[in-house]
N, C-alpha and C positions, 0 to 999 in steps of 0.2 A: 339734607340727606348725604350720607357718606358711604364710601365703599364698604364700611364695616356694618352697614345696615341693609341686609338683604331685603328685597321686596318680595312679599309672599305672593304665591300664585293661587288663584281661586278659580274653581270651575264656575263659569257664568252660563246659566241657562235662562234666557229671557224669551218669552213669547209676547207678541204685541209690542215689541220695541219699535221705535219710530225714527225715521230719517226724513228730513224735509229738504227738497232740492228745487232748483229753478225748473219750471215747467218747460223752459225753452229747449231742454235736452231731450230729444226723441229716443225711443228704443233703438238699439243697434241690432239689425237683422241677424248678423252672424251669431251673437250671443243668445238670441232668442230661438235659434234653430235647434232641432232635436239632435243634430250631428254631435258625435263625440268630440269634445274639445281637443283631443289629440289629433283630429283630422282637420282642424281649423287652418293650419298653414297651407294645406293643399287646396282648400276651398278659397282661401284668400288669393292664392296664386292664380287660380282659374278666373276669379272675379276681376282681378286687376287687368285682365286682357280687354275687358269692356268697360271697366269703371276705375280709371286711374286715381280717383279721389277716395277710394275705399279705405286707405290707410289713415286718412285724416278723420274718417268717421270712427274707425275702430280704435285708433290710438296706438300706443306702443305695447303690443301684446307680449313682447319679450320681457316686460317687467313682472309678469306673473308666471311663476313656474308651472309647467304643463300639469303637474299632478295637483295643483291647487286651483286650477281654472274650473269654472262652473258654467253650465249651459242650460237652455230650456226657458220656459216662460218666466219672464221677470228677471232673467239673469243680467240684463243690462244694468239694473240697479245695483248689482253686486260687483260686476266687472269694471264698469266705467270709472269708478274712483281710482282704480289701479292702473288703467291704461291711458287715462288722460291726466297727466301730471305736468307741472311746470314750476320752475324756480320762482316764477312770478306769483305763484299761489301757495306759499308756505302755510302751515297751520300748526296747531299745538304740538303734534307729534311727527311732523315731517318738514324738512326744508324744501320740499317740492321735488326731490330727486326720486322719491318712491311714493306710492299711494297709501292712503289710510281711509278706511270706511268708518265714519262716525255715526253713532246713533244714540238716542236717548232712551232710557227705560220706559218713559211715559211720553205722551203727546206734548204735555206742557213743557217738559224739559227740552225736547227737541225744538219746540217753537221758540222758546226764549234764547236758545243757543243761536238760532238763525236770525232772530230779531236783533241780537247784538251785532252780528257780522254785517247784516244788511244796513243797520244804522251807520256803522263805520264807513261802509262803501258810499252811502248816500251823502254823508257829511264830507267825505274826501273829494267827491266829484261835484259838490255844490249843486245838487239836484233841486229843482223847483218843487214846492209842495204839491201833493196830489197822490192818487192811487198809482202804485208803481208795479213792479214785477209780480207775476203770478207764480206761486210755489205749489209744488206737488208733494203730498204726503205718501210716504212709502212705509207700510207696516211689514215687519219681518221678525224672524226668530234669530236669536244669538245662541251659539253653542260653542264655547271655546275655553281653554285654560289660559287665563289672563293674569298678568302682573297687576296686583291690586294695591292702589294707593288711596283707598278709602279710609284706612285706619286714622285715628285721631292724631297719631304722631306725624302724619304728613300735612296736617293743617298748617298753613303759613309757609310751607316749603316752596322753594322757587319753581318746582315742577308744576305747581298749581297757581303760579302767578297769573292774575287776570289780565295783565298787560304785556308781559314779556314771555316769549316762547323759547328763549335761548336754552334754559335748563331742561325744559321738557323735550325739546328736539334732540338735545345731546343724549338724554337718557333713552329716548325711544330708539335712536339710531344704534346705541349700544345693545339694547335689549333685542332689537330685531336681528342684528348681526349674530347674536348668540342663540337664535332660534325661537324667540318669543313669538306668540301669536297676537299680541297686542296688550292693551291696558284697559282696566276698568277704573273709573275715577269719579270723584264728586263733581258735579257741575258747578262752575263758578259764575254761571249766569242765572241759575234757578235754584234757590235755597232748598236743600233737601233732595235735589235731583241727582241722578247718576247717569253716567255716559260710558260708552265704550269707544275705543279707537282700535280698530281691527287691522292687522297687517296683511291679511289674506282674504280673498272673497269667500272661500269655503268655511270661514268662521261664522257665516250667517247663512240663512236659508229661507225659503218660502216667502220671497218678497211679493207683496200685493199692493197695487196702487190704491190709495185711499182718496181723500178729498183734495180739492184745489183751494188755495187761499190767496187773497190779495192783501198786500200790506199798504197802509196809507202813511205817507211821510209828511209831517207837518212843518218841515224845514229844520227841525232840531232832532226829532226822534220819530220812531214808528209809534203812532198813537192809536191806530185802529187796525183790526184784522177782520177780514170779511171771508166767510165761508162762501165761495163762489157758487156752489151748487144750491145750498139752502137759502142763501141770501142774508143770513144772520150776520150782524156786525158786532164785534166785541171791542171794547175799549181796553187798551193796555195801560194799567195803572202801576206806576213805579212805587212800590211799597216804601222805599227810602224817602220819597217825597212827602209821604203822608205821616210818617212817624219819625222819631228821632233816631231810630236804629237803622244802620245800614243794612241793605238786603241785596242778595244776589238774585237777579231776575226781577220779576214783577208778577202781577196777577191779571187775569182777564175778568172784566165785568161786562155783562151784557149791556148793550146800548139801549135796550128797552127799559122804560121807567119802571122802577120798583122791582126789578129782577136782577139776580146775579147768578151766573152759571158759566160753565166752560164747555166748548165744543168737545164732544167725545170721539175717541178713536173708534173705527168700526169694529164690530165683534169678529172673532175668528183669528 
């Protein structure tokens, strides 16, 4: 990609988009409150008198412009990615100095994105095999004008490098500083899938908590996914291991003999 190749902007309107996060992160009371986000600084100041640790819970609110903050039921899921940031947690479109909210257009895409990152974490920390962290499904809507790198001319571009984020971080930083709301891009973990990386919390809406999932680590990869509520267990099969063609992501196959299916996202 060169400066002579402008990136098109597309209006992205997705309902039923999915974000999967660690269940360890609880809702943040301030964001869930019905108070106007413009009044949050006053509420924080009052709360600090009795709860000195409130800022650790809320994160750095200054990273989100007042006019782009969101509040109300489920707002934690939209605000937290932008107030809890760290240089120790860079990602495809940020070096960790600002937040990005990632979501997949479908449940399967969101799942395989998290499977990839969880696998890297488990391998890096040499975790023992077994059922590991529980994850929470968040179903939401996306509505934003996003820079679109889904066109065929971007295939093979460094911005979509599956292993290096150097080019994608540089691009995102430039776009964000020029007023971009984020990017829509093809998933490199799930063939045919699409994802968004949003630069502001108000680019998404209507977040609803869905199911809880457990991931099973076999010492090399995540091989099983369990729907904690229904108890169904699905085997993660790497398509690339079954065929000669490389594949981004994998597919889920029910562990029950003779059946093959995927867990479905809730309606609505």
